[in-house]
C-alpha positions in Angstrom: 68.2 148.0 2.2 65.6 145.9 3.8 66.7 142.7 5.6 64.9 139.6 4.7 64.2 138.8 8.3 62.7 142.1 9.2 59.3 141.9 10.9 56.4 143.7 9.2 54.4 146.2 11.2 51.2 148.0 10.3 50.7 151.6 11.5 47.2 153.1 11.5 47.0 156.8 10.8 43.6 158.5 10.8 44.4 161.8 12.5 46.7 164.7 11.2 48.3 165.1 14.6 49.2 161.4 14.6 51.2 162.1 11.4 53.2 164.7 13.3 53.7 162.4 16.3 54.9 159.4 14.5 56.3 160.6 11.1 57.5 164.2 11.6 59.0 163.3 15.0 61.3 160.6 13.5 59.6 157.7 15.3 58.9 155.7 12.1 62.5 156.5 10.9 63.8 154.9 14.1 61.4 151.9 13.8 62.4 151.4 10.1 65.9 150.5 11.3 64.4 147.3 12.6 61.1 146.7 10.9 59.3 147.0 7.6 56.5 149.6 7.9 53.2 149.7 6.1 50.6 152.4 6.6 46.8 152.1 6.6 45.2 155.6 6.4 42.2 157.4 5.2 44.2 160.7 5.2 47.4 159.9 3.4 47.6 159.2 -0.4 50.4 157.5 -2.3 51.7 161.0 -3.2 51.8 162.0 0.5 53.7 158.8 1.4 56.3 159.4 -1.4 56.8 163.0 -0.3 57.3 161.9 3.3 59.6 159.1 2.2 61.8 161.6 0.3 61.9 164.2 3.0 62.3 162.0 6.1 64.3 159.3 4.2 61.7 156.6 4.9 60.6 153.5 3.0 57.0 153.4 4.1 54.4 151.6 2.0 50.7 152.6 1.8 48.5 149.6 2.2 46.0 149.4 -0.7 43.1 148.8 1.6 40.5 151.4 2.9 40.1 152.2 6.6 36.7 150.7 7.6 33.9 153.1 8.0 31.7 153.4 11.1 27.9 153.5 10.9 25.9 156.3 12.4 24.2 154.0 15.0 27.6 152.9 16.2 28.6 156.6 16.5 25.5 157.3 18.5 26.1 154.3 20.8 29.7 155.5 21.3 28.3 159.0 22.4 26.1 157.3 25.0 29.1 155.2 26.1 31.1 158.5 26.6 28.4 159.8 28.9 28.4 156.6 30.9 32.2 156.7 31.1 32.1 160.3 32.5 29.4 159.3 34.9 31.0 156.2 36.3 34.5 157.7 36.6 33.3 161.2 37.6 35.2 163.0 34.9 35.0 166.8 35.0 35.7 167.0 31.2 32.7 165.0 30.3 30.4 166.8 32.7 31.4 170.2 31.4 31.0 169.1 27.8 27.5 167.9 28.6 26.8 171.3 30.1 27.8 172.9 26.9 25.1 171.0 25.1 22.2 171.1 27.6 21.9 172.6 31.1 18.9 170.4 31.8 20.8 167.2 30.8 23.8 168.4 32.8 21.6 168.9 35.9 20.1 165.4 35.6 23.6 164.0 35.1 24.9 165.6 38.3 21.8 164.5 40.3 22.2 160.9 39.1 25.8 160.8 40.3 24.6 161.1 43.9 23.1 157.6 43.6 25.4 154.7 44.2 22.9 152.4 42.5 22.9 154.5 39.3 26.7 154.8 39.4 26.9 151.0 39.6 24.4 150.6 36.8 26.3 153.0 34.6 29.5 151.1 35.1 27.8 147.8 34.3 26.2 149.3 31.1 29.5 150.9 30.1 31.3 147.5 30.3 28.5 145.8 28.4 28.5 148.4 25.6 32.3 148.2 25.3 32.4 144.5 25.0 29.5 144.6 22.5 31.3 147.2 20.4 34.5 145.2 20.4 32.6 142.1 19.1 30.7 144.3 16.6 33.8 145.8 15.2 35.7 142.5 14.9 35.2 141.9 11.2 36.5 138.6 9.8 36.7 140.0 6.2 38.9 143.0 7.3 41.1 140.7 9.4 41.6 138.2 6.6 42.5 140.9 4.0 45.0 142.6 6.3 46.5 139.4 7.8 47.5 138.3 4.3 50.4 140.8 4.6 51.8 138.8 7.5 52.1 141.6 10.0 53.8 140.9 13.4 52.0 143.8 15.1 49.7 146.7 14.5 50.3 150.2 16.0 47.2 152.3 16.6 48.2 156.0 16.6 44.7 157.2 17.5 43.2 154.4 19.6 40.2 156.4 20.6 39.0 156.3 17.0 36.4 153.5 16.4 37.7 153.0 12.9 41.2 152.1 14.2 39.5 149.9 16.8 37.8 148.0 14.0 41.2 147.2 12.4 42.9 146.3 15.6 40.1 144.1 16.8 39.9 142.3 13.5 43.6 141.7 13.4 43.7 140.5 17.1 41.2 137.9 16.1 43.9 136.6 13.8 46.5 136.6 16.6 48.2 139.9 15.6 48.9 141.9 18.7 48.2 145.7 19.1 50.2 148.6 20.4 48.3 151.8 21.2 49.9 155.2 21.4 48.1 157.9 23.4 48.9 161.1 21.5 47.8 163.8 23.8 47.5 164.5 27.5 43.7 165.0 27.5 42.7 162.1 25.3 41.8 159.6 28.0 39.5 162.0 29.9 38.0 163.8 26.9 37.6 161.4 24.0 35.6 158.6 25.5 36.5 154.9 25.6 39.0 152.8 23.7 36.9 150.0 22.3 39.8 147.7 21.8 41.9 145.7 24.2 45.5 146.8 23.5 48.3 144.4 24.3 50.6 147.4 25.1 49.9 151.1 25.5 52.5 153.9 25.3 51.7 157.1 27.3 53.2 160.5 28.0 53.7 160.4 31.7 53.0 158.8 35.1 49.6 160.5 35.5 48.3 159.2 32.1 49.6 155.8 33.0 47.7 156.0 36.3 44.5 157.1 34.4 44.8 154.3 31.9 45.3 151.7 34.6 42.4 153.1 36.6 40.0 153.1 33.7 40.8 150.0 31.8 41.7 147.7 34.7 38.2 148.4 36.0 36.9 147.4 32.5 38.7 144.1 32.7 41.8 144.8 30.6 45.3 143.6 31.5 47.4 145.9 29.3 51.1 146.4 29.6 51.6 150.2 30.2 54.8 152.0 29.3 55.8 155.6 29.8 57.6 156.9 26.8 57.2 160.7 26.7 56.2 162.7 23.7 58.0 161.8 20.4 57.3 165.1 18.7 58.7 167.1 21.6 62.2 165.7 20.9 62.5 168.5 18.4 62.6 171.1 21.2 65.6 169.5 22.9 67.9 169.3 19.8 70.0 172.0 18.4 67.9 172.9 15.3 69.6 175.2 12.8 67.1 174.6 10.0 64.8 177.5 9.1 61.9 176.9 6.7 61.2 179.4 4.0 57.6 179.4 5.2 58.6 180.9 8.6 57.4 184.4 9.3 60.1 186.9 8.9 59.8 189.0 12.0 63.0 190.9 11.4 61.6 192.7 8.4 59.7 195.0 10.8 62.8 196.3 12.3 65.1 195.5 15.3 65.0 195.2 18.2 61.7 193.4 18.5 60.0 191.3 21.1 57.6 188.7 19.7 54.4 187.8 21.5 53.2 184.5 20.0 49.5 184.1 20.2 48.3 180.5 19.3 44.6 180.5 18.5 42.5 177.6 19.7 40.0 175.4 17.8 37.1 177.5 16.7 34.6 174.7 17.6 35.5 175.3 21.2 36.2 179.0 21.3 34.5 180.6 18.3 35.8 184.2 18.5 39.3 185.0 19.7 39.7 188.4 18.0 39.3 190.2 21.4 42.6 188.6 22.5 44.4 190.1 19.5 42.8 193.5 20.2 44.0 193.3 23.8 47.6 192.4 22.7 47.5 195.4 20.2 46.4 197.7 23.0 49.3 196.5 25.1 51.7 196.9 22.1 50.6 200.6 21.7 52.8 201.5 24.7 55.6 199.1 23.6 56.9 200.0 20.2 59.3 197.0 20.0 56.5 194.4 20.2 55.5 192.2 17.2 52.4 190.0 17.5 52.6 186.7 15.7 49.3 185.0 15.5 49.7 181.2 14.8 46.3 180.0 13.7 45.1 176.6 14.9 45.0 174.1 12.0 41.2 174.1 12.4 41.0 177.9 12.4 40.0 180.0 9.4 42.6 182.8 8.8 40.1 184.8 6.8 38.4 185.6 10.1 41.4 187.9 10.8 41.4 189.8 7.5 40.7 193.1 9.2 44.0 192.9 11.0 46.1 192.4 7.9 47.1 196.1 7.4 48.4 196.5 11.0 52.1 196.8 10.8 53.2 194.9 13.9 50.9 191.9 13.4 51.8 188.8 11.4 49.6 185.7 10.8 50.7 182.1 10.1 48.6 179.2 9.1 50.3 175.8 9.8 48.5 173.7 7.2 45.1 175.2 6.4 41.7 175.0 7.9 40.2 172.3 5.6 39.3 169.1 7.3 41.9 166.3 7.2 44.6 168.4 5.5 48.1 166.9 5.8 50.7 168.7 7.9 53.6 169.9 5.8 57.1 168.3 6.2 58.4 171.4 8.0 55.6 171.6 10.6 57.7 170.9 13.7 60.7 173.0 12.5 58.5 176.1 12.0 56.8 175.6 15.3 60.1 175.3 17.0 61.4 178.4 15.2 58.4 180.5 16.2 58.6 179.4 19.9 62.3 180.0 20.0 62.0 183.5 18.6 59.1 184.6 20.9 59.4 186.3 24.3 56.2 184.7 25.5 53.4 182.4 24.2 49.8 183.4 24.8 47.3 180.6 24.4 43.9 179.3 25.5 44.0 176.1 27.5 45.9 174.3 24.8 48.9 172.0 24.5 50.9 175.0 23.3 51.4 175.7 27.1 53.6 172.5 27.2 55.2 173.3 23.8 56.3 176.7 25.0 57.7 175.5 28.4 59.6 172.7 26.6 61.3 175.5 24.6 62.0 177.2 27.9 59.6 180.0 27.1 57.0 181.5 29.5 53.4 181.0 28.6 50.2 182.9 29.6 46.8 181.2 29.6 43.8 183.3 28.7 40.7 182.6 30.9 38.5 185.6 30.3 35.9 186.3 27.7 35.3 189.1 25.2 32.4 190.4 27.4 31.5 190.1 31.0 28.5 188.0 32.1 29.1 185.1 29.8 27.5 181.9 31.2 30.0 179.4 32.5 28.8 176.8 29.9 30.0 179.2 27.2 32.8 180.9 29.0 36.5 180.2 28.3 36.9 179.6 32.0 35.3 176.2 31.7 38.3 174.8 29.8 40.5 175.2 32.8 38.3 172.9 34.8 38.8 170.0 32.4 40.3 167.0 34.1 43.8 167.2 32.5 44.1 170.9 33.3 43.5 170.3 37.0 46.6 168.1 37.1 48.9 171.0 36.3 51.2 172.3 39.1 50.2 175.4 40.9 53.1 177.4 39.3 51.5 176.8 35.8 48.0 177.6 37.1 49.3 180.9 38.4 50.0 181.9 34.8 46.3 181.9 34.0 44.8 185.4 33.6 41.1 186.2 34.2 41.1 189.8 33.0 42.9 191.8 30.3 44.4 193.9 33.2 46.0 190.7 34.5 47.3 189.9 31.0 49.1 193.2 30.8 50.6 192.7 34.3 51.9 189.3 33.3 53.4 190.7 30.1 55.1 193.4 32.1 56.5 190.9 34.6 57.9 188.8 31.8 59.4 191.8 30.0 61.2 192.6 33.3 62.3 189.1 33.8 60.3 188.8 37.1 58.1 185.9 35.9 60.6 183.6 34.4 62.0 180.7 36.5 65.5 179.5 35.8 64.6 176.5 33.7 61.0 176.1 32.7 61.7 172.7 31.2 62.1 171.3 34.7 58.6 172.7 35.5 57.0 170.9 32.5 59.0 167.7 32.9 56.4 165.8 34.9 53.9 166.3 32.0 56.2 165.3 29.2 58.4 162.8 31.1 61.8 164.0 30.0 63.6 167.2 29.0 66.0 165.5 26.6 65.5 164.3 23.0 64.9 160.7 24.1 61.1 160.0 23.5 61.6 158.5 20.1 64.4 156.3 21.4 62.4 155.2 24.5 59.3 154.5 22.3 61.3 152.4 19.9 63.0 150.5 22.7 59.6 149.7 24.3 58.3 148.4 21.0 61.4 146.3 20.3 61.5 144.8 23.8 57.9 143.9 23.6 58.0 142.4 20.1 61.2 140.5 21.0 
C-alpha cells in the first residue's frame, strides 16, 4: 500500500534496453519501496505496464502524456555536434564511425585535428551548440504539464536521447532535479553529447566516471557522479532456479553436449554473420558432442538464417523480435542467464555479451575477422575493436580476440581442454561492472535515496 508521504518520481523510458536495466533488473521494484513511480514512454503502453506490474509485482503508472518529438533540423544539428565532440576530445569511436561514412571526410577530420586552433574552435562551437540545444529543448508547456503531477525528481534512463533531454530540461526549469543513468559502457564515447545538465549521474565503473567528469566538467557542468554498477547484471550473481518455457531445449539433441553460444551483433554494424556460423559448424564436424546455439541480436532478422534450420546441432533463439521498438519479454534476463549458464563458451563480435559471459564465469571469444580477406578497414569487423571503450579492456580479455578462423578453432580447443579458463572470470570483469555480487540495484537505490534525502 502506498504511503501518503511517498515522494513521486518520474522515470523516462525510450529505449528497450533501458526497460531491461530498470524494470527487469528489479531496480524499480526496489525504488517502489520508498517512492511512487510514474513512467513516461513512447514504447510502453498501458497493457505493457499492467503486464510488468503483474509479473514484477510493481505499481507503476503510465503518464498520459506523449514523449516530445524532435525535429529533423535538431537531429542534424546533433549529428554535427557529435563530430565536434569526437574532434575536440579525440575519440576513436567517432573517428572510425566517420570513416565508415566517408573516407574523404575522415581524412579531413584527421588533418584538422593537427591544428590546435581548429581544436579550440571545435570545443567552443561544441559548447555553444550544447547550450543552445538545452535552451531550445526547454519547453514551458511540457514542463507545466508534467510538473502538475508534483514530481520530486525525474530519472532519465537514456540521457543521450534528445527526447529525454527535452523532458528533463523542461522539468528542471520548474525546479525538478534530474538523475541520469548511463546504461552501457560505450554510451559516453559513441552516442554523442548529453544535452541536459544532470544533477546526479549514475555510471557503471570508475572509467566511465572518469570519462563523464572529463567531458562534462570541460563543458561547464558540476554534476554529482556516483558509481553504482550494472543493475541488470545482478541476475548473474544470484542463484536462479527459474527456467522459462521459451528457453531452447538443448538436451533434446542428446547427452553429453557442449554448447557454443554465438550471440549475433546488430546487422546495421555487421551485416552478414553467416560465415561465423559456418566456421562453428566446420569445427563441430570433428566434435560430435557440440551444439551451436545462435542467440540473435534483438535487431537481427532470424529469417536470414533459414538455410541453417535443418541442421541437427544448430538451434536459433530470438530474444524479442527484430521489429523496431519491440518490448523485451518479462523473462528476458532469466533466459539470457540460462543460456549463458548452459554454454561452454560464448562467441561474440565486440559486444557487451563479452561482459555478460564473464559475469556468468564463462569464457568468451571475440571475432575480429571477416568472411573474406582484403576487406577495407572501414568495412572490416576489426574496426570495432579500436572503439574507445574496447581499448580500455585488460590485456587478458584482448587476448581472447581471434583474427582468423584457425585462431578461433585453437581457442575453442584450449577452452575444451581447460587451458584457457582462469580460476574466476568474474574477478577479471569486475573493473568493468564494478562488483561481482548482486548489489547494483541496492547501490543504485541507495544513491538515489541519499541524494533525494
